[in-house]
C-alpha positions as CSV (number, residue, x, y, z in Angstrom):
1,X,25.2,105.5,148.4
2,X,26.7,103.4,145.1
3,X,28.2,99.5,144.7
4,X,31.9,99.3,145.6
5,X,34.1,99.1,141.9
6,X,35.1,95.3,141.6
7,X,38.2,93.7,140.5
8,X,38.2,89.8,139.8
9,X,41.9,88.6,139.8
10,X,41.8,85.3,138.0
11,X,45.3,82.9,138.7
12,X,45.8,79.2,138.0
13,X,46.2,78.6,141.7
14,X,45.4,79.9,145.2
15,X,49.5,79.7,146.3
16,X,51.0,81.7,143.2
17,X,48.7,84.4,143.7
18,X,49.9,85.0,147.2
19,X,53.3,84.9,146.1
20,X,52.9,87.4,143.1
21,X,50.0,89.5,143.1
22,X,48.6,89.8,146.8
23,X,49.7,92.8,148.0
24,X,48.6,94.4,144.6
25,X,45.3,93.3,145.7
26,X,45.6,94.3,148.9
27,X,46.6,98.0,147.9
28,X,43.7,97.7,145.7
29,X,41.0,96.8,148.7
30,X,42.5,99.7,150.7
31,X,42.1,101.8,147.2
32,X,38.0,100.8,147.8
33,X,37.9,97.9,145.7
34,X,36.2,94.8,146.0
35,X,38.5,92.9,145.0
36,X,38.0,88.7,144.3
37,X,40.4,86.0,143.1
38,X,39.5,83.4,140.4
39,X,42.0,80.5,141.6
40,X,41.8,76.9,141.7
41,X,41.9,76.3,146.0
42,X,44.7,74.1,146.9
43,X,44.4,75.1,150.9
44,X,45.2,78.0,151.4
45,X,41.9,80.0,150.7
46,X,42.1,81.0,154.3
47,X,44.7,83.1,153.9
48,X,43.1,84.7,150.9
49,X,39.9,85.8,152.7
50,X,41.6,86.9,155.9
51,X,43.2,89.5,153.9
52,X,38.8,90.5,153.0
53,X,39.5,89.1,149.1
54,X,36.6,87.5,147.6
55,X,38.1,83.5,146.6
56,X,35.4,82.0,143.6
57,X,37.2,78.5,143.5
58,X,37.8,77.8,139.7
59,X,39.3,74.2,138.9
60,X,42.4,75.3,136.8
61,X,44.3,72.7,135.9
62,X,48.0,73.3,135.0
63,X,48.6,70.7,132.8
64,X,45.1,69.7,131.9
65,X,44.9,68.2,128.7
66,X,41.3,66.8,129.1
67,X,39.5,69.6,126.3
68,X,36.2,68.9,128.1
69,X,37.0,69.8,131.2
70,X,39.0,73.0,130.0
71,X,35.9,74.1,128.6
72,X,33.6,73.6,131.6
73,X,36.5,76.1,133.0
74,X,36.1,78.4,130.8
75,X,32.4,78.6,130.9
76,X,32.6,78.5,134.6
77,X,34.4,82.0,134.1
78,X,32.3,83.6,131.4
79,X,29.3,82.5,134.0
80,X,31.2,84.4,137.1
81,X,32.3,87.4,134.8
82,X,28.5,87.5,133.9
83,X,26.9,87.1,137.8
84,X,29.3,89.7,139.4
85,X,29.8,92.2,136.2
86,X,33.4,93.6,137.7
87,X,35.1,96.6,136.7
88,X,38.6,95.1,136.2
89,X,39.5,91.9,135.0
90,X,43.4,90.6,135.8
91,X,44.6,88.0,134.4
92,X,48.2,86.1,135.3
93,X,49.8,83.6,133.4
94,X,49.4,81.8,130.2
95,X,45.9,79.7,131.2
96,X,44.3,82.3,133.1
97,X,45.1,84.5,130.6
98,X,44.0,82.6,127.7
99,X,40.6,81.4,129.2
100,X,39.7,84.6,131.2
101,X,40.3,86.7,127.4
102,X,37.6,84.2,126.1
103,X,35.3,84.1,128.6
104,X,35.1,87.9,128.4
105,X,34.6,87.5,124.9
106,X,31.6,86.0,125.4
107,X,30.5,88.2,127.1
108,X,29.3,90.4,124.5
109,X,28.7,93.7,125.2
110,X,29.8,94.1,128.5
111,X,32.6,96.7,129.0
112,X,35.4,94.8,131.0
113,X,38.9,96.4,131.4
114,X,40.4,93.7,131.0
115,X,44.9,93.4,131.8
116,X,46.5,90.4,130.5
117,X,49.5,89.7,132.7
118,X,52.0,87.7,130.7
119,X,54.6,86.2,133.8
120,X,56.5,84.0,131.1
121,X,55.2,81.9,128.4
122,X,54.5,78.8,129.3
123,X,55.8,75.4,129.1
124,X,55.0,75.3,125.5
125,X,56.9,78.3,124.4
126,X,60.1,77.1,126.1
127,X,63.0,75.2,125.0
128,X,62.5,75.1,121.8
129,X,59.4,73.5,121.6
130,X,57.2,74.0,118.5
131,X,54.8,71.0,118.7
132,X,50.7,70.9,118.2
133,X,49.8,71.9,121.9
134,X,51.7,75.5,120.8
135,X,49.9,75.6,117.9
136,X,47.0,75.5,119.1
137,X,47.9,77.4,121.7
138,X,48.6,80.3,119.5
139,X,45.5,79.9,117.6
140,X,43.1,80.4,120.6
141,X,45.5,83.2,121.7
142,X,44.3,84.8,118.0
143,X,40.5,84.9,119.0
144,X,41.1,85.4,122.8
145,X,43.5,88.8,121.8
146,X,41.1,90.0,119.6
147,X,38.9,91.7,121.8
148,X,39.8,95.2,123.6
149,X,42.8,93.8,126.3
150,X,45.6,94.8,127.4
151,X,49.1,93.6,128.4
152,X,51.3,93.8,130.4
153,X,54.9,92.6,130.2
154,X,57.9,91.8,132.8
155,X,60.4,91.7,130.3
156,X,61.2,93.5,126.6
157,X,61.7,90.1,124.9
158,X,57.8,88.9,125.9
159,X,56.7,92.3,124.3
160,X,58.9,91.7,121.0
161,X,57.4,87.8,121.1
162,X,54.2,89.3,120.9
163,X,54.5,92.1,118.2
164,X,55.8,89.2,115.8
165,X,52.7,86.9,116.6
166,X,50.8,90.1,115.6
167,X,48.9,90.7,119.1
168,X,50.4,94.4,120.0
169,X,49.7,96.6,116.9
170,X,47.3,98.9,119.0
171,X,49.9,99.5,121.5
172,X,47.7,98.1,123.9
173,X,51.0,96.9,126.5
174,X,52.9,98.1,129.5
175,X,55.8,97.5,130.4
176,X,55.7,96.8,133.9
177,X,59.0,94.4,135.7
178,X,58.0,91.5,137.8
179,X,55.6,91.5,140.7
180,X,57.8,93.9,142.6
181,X,59.5,92.7,146.9
182,X,58.7,95.2,148.9
183,X,62.0,96.3,150.3
184,X,61.1,97.0,153.8
185,X,60.4,93.5,154.3
186,X,63.2,92.1,152.2
187,X,66.0,94.5,153.4
188,X,69.8,94.6,153.5
189,X,71.4,92.1,155.3
190,X,75.5,92.0,155.8
191,X,76.4,88.3,154.6
192,X,78.2,86.1,157.4
193,X,79.3,83.2,156.0
194,X,79.8,80.9,159.1
195,X,81.3,78.0,158.0
196,X,80.6,76.7,154.0
197,X,79.7,79.5,151.7
198,X,76.3,78.4,150.7
199,X,74.7,78.6,147.2
200,X,71.1,78.7,147.0
201,X,68.5,78.3,144.2
202,X,65.0,79.0,145.0
203,X,63.3,77.4,142.3
204,X,60.5,74.4,141.4
205,X,62.2,71.6,140.7
206,X,61.8,72.1,137.2
207,X,64.3,71.2,134.1
208,X,63.2,74.3,132.8
209,X,64.7,76.0,135.9
210,X,68.1,74.8,135.0
211,X,67.8,72.9,138.2
212,X,70.2,69.8,136.8
213,X,72.2,71.7,135.8
214,X,73.0,73.7,138.8
215,X,74.0,69.9,139.9
216,X,76.2,68.9,137.5
217,X,78.5,72.5,137.6
218,X,78.1,71.7,141.6
219,X,79.8,68.3,140.7
220,X,82.4,70.0,138.5
221,X,83.4,72.2,141.0
222,X,83.2,69.1,143.7
223,X,87.0,68.2,143.8
224,X,87.8,71.8,145.2
225,X,84.7,72.7,146.9
226,X,82.7,69.8,148.8
227,X,84.3,70.6,152.2
228,X,84.1,74.5,151.6
229,X,80.6,74.9,150.0
230,X,77.2,73.9,149.7
231,X,74.9,73.7,147.2
232,X,71.3,74.6,148.6
233,X,67.4,73.5,146.2
234,X,65.3,74.6,148.1
235,X,61.4,74.6,146.4
236,X,58.8,71.8,145.5
237,X,58.8,68.9,143.8
238,X,55.9,70.1,140.9
239,X,54.2,67.3,139.3
240,X,51.7,69.2,137.5
241,X,54.3,70.4,135.7
242,X,55.4,68.6,132.7
243,X,58.8,69.5,132.9
244,X,58.9,68.6,136.8
245,X,61.9,66.5,137.9
246,X,60.4,63.8,139.7
247,X,61.2,63.3,143.7
248,X,62.6,59.7,143.4
249,X,65.4,61.3,140.6
250,X,66.3,64.3,142.7
251,X,67.1,62.1,146.0
252,X,69.8,60.2,143.6
253,X,71.2,63.1,142.4
254,X,71.9,64.8,146.0
255,X,75.4,65.1,147.9
256,X,74.5,64.5,151.5
257,X,76.3,67.9,153.1
258,X,77.5,69.6,149.5
259,X,74.5,69.1,147.5
260,X,70.8,69.4,149.5
261,X,67.5,69.7,148.5
262,X,65.5,71.3,151.4
263,X,62.2,71.5,150.0
264,X,59.5,74.3,150.2
265,X,60.5,77.4,152.0
266,X,57.6,79.4,153.6
267,X,59.6,82.3,154.2
268,X,62.9,82.4,151.9
269,X,64.4,85.2,153.7
270,X,66.4,83.3,156.0
271,X,67.5,81.4,154.0
272,X,68.9,84.4,151.9
273,X,69.9,86.3,154.6
274,X,72.1,82.8,155.0
275,X,73.6,83.0,151.6
276,X,76.1,83.8,149.9
277,X,75.5,83.3,146.3
278,X,72.2,83.0,144.3
279,X,72.0,81.3,141.1
280,X,69.2,80.1,139.4
281,X,69.9,78.8,135.8
282,X,66.5,78.8,134.0
283,X,65.5,78.4,130.8
284,X,62.7,81.7,130.4
285,X,61.3,83.5,132.6
286,X,58.7,86.5,132.5
287,X,61.0,88.3,135.8
288,X,62.3,86.0,138.6
289,X,60.7,87.4,142.2
290,X,63.0,84.9,143.4
291,X,66.1,86.6,142.0
292,X,64.2,89.9,143.1
293,X,64.2,88.5,147.0
294,X,68.1,87.9,146.7
295,X,68.7,91.2,145.0
296,X,66.9,93.0,147.7
297,X,68.6,91.3,150.8
298,X,71.6,91.8,148.6
299,X,73.5,88.8,147.2
300,X,75.1,88.8,144.1
301,X,73.8,86.9,141.0
302,X,74.6,84.0,139.1
303,X,71.8,83.6,136.2
304,X,71.3,82.7,132.9
305,X,71.6,85.1,129.9
306,X,67.8,84.2,128.8
307,X,64.6,86.6,128.9
308,X,63.9,87.4,132.3
309,X,66.4,86.4,134.1
310,X,69.0,88.2,132.1
311,X,67.1,91.8,133.3
312,X,67.9,91.1,136.7
313,X,72.2,91.0,136.1
314,X,74.4,93.5,134.9
315,X,76.9,91.6,133.4
316,X,79.8,91.3,136.3
317,X,78.8,94.7,138.4
318,X,75.9,92.3,140.7
319,X,76.6,88.7,139.4
320,X,77.2,87.2,136.3
321,X,75.0,85.5,132.8
322,X,75.6,82.8,131.6
323,X,74.3,80.9,128.7
324,X,71.6,78.6,129.0
325,X,72.4,74.6,129.5
326,X,76.1,74.9,129.6
327,X,76.9,73.6,133.4
328,X,80.5,74.2,132.6
329,X,80.6,78.2,132.3
330,X,77.9,78.2,135.9
331,X,80.6,75.9,137.1
332,X,83.0,78.9,136.0
333,X,80.9,81.9,136.9
334,X,79.9,80.6,140.2
335,X,83.8,79.8,141.5
336,X,84.9,82.9,140.5
337,X,82.1,84.5,143.8
338,X,83.4,81.3,145.6
339,X,87.2,82.5,145.3
340,X,86.1,86.2,145.8
341,X,84.5,87.2,149.0
342,X,85.0,90.7,148.1
343,X,83.5,90.3,144.7
344,X,80.6,88.7,146.6
345,X,79.9,91.8,148.8
346,X,80.6,94.4,146.5
347,X,78.0,92.9,144.1
348,X,75.3,91.9,146.1
349,X,75.5,96.0,147.8
350,X,74.9,96.7,143.4
351,X,72.3,94.4,143.4
352,X,70.3,96.1,146.7
353,X,70.6,99.3,144.7
354,X,69.4,98.3,141.4
355,X,66.5,96.7,142.8
356,X,65.2,99.9,144.8
357,X,65.9,101.8,141.6
358,X,64.0,99.1,139.2
359,X,62.3,96.7,140.5
360,X,60.8,97.3,143.5
361,X,57.0,96.4,144.9
362,X,56.3,100.1,144.9
363,X,57.1,100.9,141.8
364,X,55.0,97.8,140.4
365,X,51.8,99.1,142.7
366,X,52.5,102.6,141.4
367,X,52.8,101.4,137.4
368,X,50.0,98.9,137.6
369,X,47.5,101.6,139.2
370,X,48.3,104.6,137.1
371,X,47.8,101.4,133.5
372,X,44.2,100.4,135.2
373,X,43.2,104.5,135.0
374,X,43.8,105.0,138.4
375,X,45.4,108.2,140.6
376,X,46.9,107.2,143.3
């Protein structure tokens, strides 16, 4: 009997894998592959192993700045690749993509198929940042990507950027829109407004997600909407991200009963079903799963006209696109939807249609299998 083929998913942390790649990994297991996750264990290892996926702990530090520790991570990956000899290596997010590609190059002569999923560009490439760290990263990327690697992009803007940086001169890439959402689990729900109109953001509490702009927009709307609407922030504090907002700072910006923070929600479906409007004023994304989930449930979207976010909205059809970092324009767009129930319902139905046609999990898995070179 021939040995099962192996696929490695290299991801920074276990919870991101669960939220963004677990269904794909299970589909590969059902395809007959031995599936491994290489990630930092933050306490959710058992959930992953219960799905029949092998877990290899790798000490990724998302904010890591200690060169010796970072080199140890690359060495660890290099050794794991050599030991297990995976047929396919699928790296996800900027640091695993970079370190996984370097580790594969260090295994000279090994015939790995490398797929690098670019889900956004990370802190150092957002908000006009162009410092020393970005220059070092670009140099490492030049080294890592000079091997035989394939790229998966979630939006056309990131493709253009990588072409500009010289990484895509061999046509070694494919556009696959997002991580996908299961349209049967996130099914359309007719909005039922009970009491105040609910405007929801589901995201980590980061400056780069536009959290402050969302709060500022709510404050602009307060004079007309304080007793008629509630603005809800749902997501974790992220102390490991340089763009993170501290809990104490966030608490100072809240207004009980009007601007609320409810923390991380393990299952966001009930929250989205209760929502009337979903918002994400981010500065840049790969393609935000949070918006795809909201579209699947059938909610109008207000988001920024930036890479990743703009793929989710056709302006004035299923929502509104506004400039990044512009809380006045954000407030204006939210105000239009707050004032018009019929528009909210119509745009929500069109969100659902757009999601099913373009962004479903079934499409993502099918496109990924095709890129792996597998037949369904």
